[in-house]
C-alpha positions in Angstrom: -22.4 -6.3 -9.3 -22.5 -8.1 -12.6 -21.9 -4.7 -14.4 -18.9 -4.0 -12.1 -17.4 -7.5 -12.6 -17.8 -7.3 -16.4 -16.3 -3.8 -16.6 -13.3 -4.8 -14.4 -12.7 -8.1 -16.3 -12.8 -6.2 -19.7 -10.4 -3.6 -18.3 -7.9 -6.2 -17.1 -8.1 -8.1 -20.4 -7.6 -5.1 -22.6 -4.9 -3.4 -20.5 -2.2 -5.8 -19.6 -0.2 -3.1 -17.8 -3.0 -2.8 -15.2 -2.7 -5.3 -12.3 -5.5 -4.4 -9.9 -8.8 -2.7 -10.7 -11.2 -1.0 -8.3 -14.0 1.5 -8.6 -15.5 4.4 -6.7 -17.6 3.5 -3.7 -21.0 5.1 -2.9 -22.3 5.1 0.6 -25.9 4.2 0.6 -26.9 7.4 2.2 -25.1 9.6 -0.4 -25.6 10.0 -4.2 -22.6 11.1 -6.4 -21.8 10.4 -10.0 -18.6 10.7 -12.1 -17.5 10.1 -15.6 -17.2 6.5 -16.8 -13.5 6.4 -17.2 -10.5 5.3 -15.1 -7.2 6.5 -13.8 -4.0 4.9 -12.5 -3.7 5.5 -8.8 -0.4 6.9 -7.5 1.3 5.3 -4.5 1.4 8.5 -2.5 -2.4 8.9 -2.5 -3.0 5.3 -1.4 -0.2 5.5 1.3 -1.8 8.6 3.0 -5.3 7.3 2.6 -6.4 10.0 0.2 -7.3 7.4 -2.5 -9.3 4.5 -1.2 -9.2 1.2 -3.0 -12.1 -1.0 -2.0 -11.6 -4.5 -0.7 -13.6 -6.0 -3.6 -11.0 -4.9 -6.1 -10.1 -7.5 -8.7 -6.6 -8.9 -9.5 -5.1 -12.1 -10.8 -5.1 -14.8 -8.2 -1.5 -15.5 -9.0 -0.6 -11.9 -8.2 -2.6 -12.0 -4.9 -0.7 -15.2 -3.9 2.6 -13.7 -4.9 2.0 -10.7 -2.7 1.2 -12.9 0.3 -2.5 -12.1 0.5 -4.0 -10.2 3.4 -2.1 -9.9 6.6 -4.4 -11.5 9.2 -3.0 -9.5 12.1 -4.4 -6.3 10.5 -7.9 -7.8 10.2 -8.9 -6.5 13.7 -8.5 -2.9 12.7 -9.8 -3.2 9.1 -6.8 -2.1 7.1 -5.6 -5.4 5.7 -6.7 -4.3 2.2 -4.8 -1.0 2.5 -1.7 -2.9 3.4 -2.2 -5.3 0.4 -2.5 -2.4 -2.1 0.7 -0.9 -0.7 2.4 -4.3 -1.1 1.3 -4.3 -4.8 2.7 -0.8 -5.2 6.0 -1.7 -3.4 6.4 -4.4 -6.0 5.8 -2.2 -9.1 2.2 -3.3 -9.8 -0.2 -0.7 -11.3 -3.6 -0.1 -9.6 -6.4 1.3 -11.6 -9.6 2.9 -10.3 -12.7 3.3 -12.4 -14.2 6.8 -11.9 -17.7 5.5 -11.6 -19.7 4.6 -8.5 -20.3 0.9 -9.0 -20.0 -0.4 -5.5 -22.5 0.4 -2.7 -21.2 0.5 0.9 -23.1 0.8 4.1 -21.2 1.6 7.3 -22.6 0.1 10.4 -22.3 1.3 13.9 -19.8 -1.5 14.8 -17.9 -1.2 11.5 -14.2 -2.2 11.5 -13.6 0.9 9.3 -14.7 3.1 12.1 -12.1 1.3 14.4 -9.4 1.9 11.8 -9.7 5.6 12.2 -9.8 5.4 16.0 -6.6 3.4 15.8 -4.9 5.5 13.1 -1.6 5.7 14.9 -1.4 1.9 15.1 -2.5 1.6 11.5 0.2 4.0 10.3 2.8 2.4 12.5 2.0 -1.1 11.0 2.0 0.3 7.4 5.2 2.3 7.9 7.0 -0.8 9.4 6.1 -3.0 6.4 6.4 -0.4 3.7 9.4 1.7 4.9 10.8 2.2 1.4 7.5 3.5 0.0 7.0 5.9 2.9 10.7 7.0 3.4 11.4 7.7 -0.2 8.4 10.1 -0.8 8.7 13.5 0.9 5.0 14.2 0.2 3.9 11.2 2.2 6.2 12.2 5.1 4.8 15.7 4.9 1.3 14.3 5.4 2.4 12.0 8.2 4.0 14.8 10.2 1.0 17.1 9.4 3.1 20.1 9.9 3.3 23.4 8.0 7.0 24.0 8.9 8.5 22.8 5.6 12.1 23.3 6.7 11.4 21.0 9.7 9.7 18.4 7.4 12.6 18.5 5.0 15.1 18.1 7.9 13.1 15.1 9.3 12.8 13.6 5.8 16.6 13.8 5.3 17.2 12.4 8.8 14.9 9.4 8.4 16.1 8.7 4.9 19.7 8.8 6.1 18.8 6.5 9.0 17.1 4.1 6.6 20.2 4.1 4.3 22.4 3.4 7.3 20.3 0.5 8.5 20.2 -0.8 4.9 24.0 -0.6 4.7 24.5 -2.4 8.0 22.1 -5.2 6.9 24.0 -5.6 3.6 27.3 -5.6 5.4 26.1 -8.3 7.9 24.8 -10.4 5.0 28.2 -10.2 3.3 30.0 -11.2 6.5 27.7 -14.1 7.0 28.1 -15.2 3.4 31.9 -14.9 3.7 31.8 -17.0 6.8 29.9 -19.8 5.2 32.0 -19.6 2.0 35.2 -20.0 4.2 33.6 -22.8 6.2 32.6 -24.6 3.0 36.1 -24.4 1.4 37.8 -25.1 4.7 39.3 -21.7 5.2 39.5 -19.8 8.5 38.4 -16.3 9.0 
């Protein structure tokens, strides 16, 4: 663990554009090795679960606090870290993964990670609700979520949901403007 911590700290200090650092995870019953280098993780791979960032990743405490930390309500299904990484990506932070197996993991029979995959519909619903912009603006993520080979149908659904998202956004902005105008008029003594 000392080797992992020192490697991550050095990477964070020498690369100011990197905000979160993780590494590859080795299950104790498997042995795999990779080159000792790193790559910047793309949002799409994290969003669909293709790229796993371990919960022991390191970041600045101030960034963790600014992102709101872990969502406690997701703790029961074991995806609060996944949600946190998506929050970082939603806010323009860069996540780096060291391509070396420096973290050992043992999955137990009563592991929350096992529950996560048995509740995958709930997990995706929660992540989609909080990270709508990330999911709805990336057609590759939508393709994965629909798990369908009919690309015309996927494109049609992507356009539909993106259009709905834009309509809801426009309505929310219009409501905010109306409320703001109401309070401005009330403050200056005007009548609507």
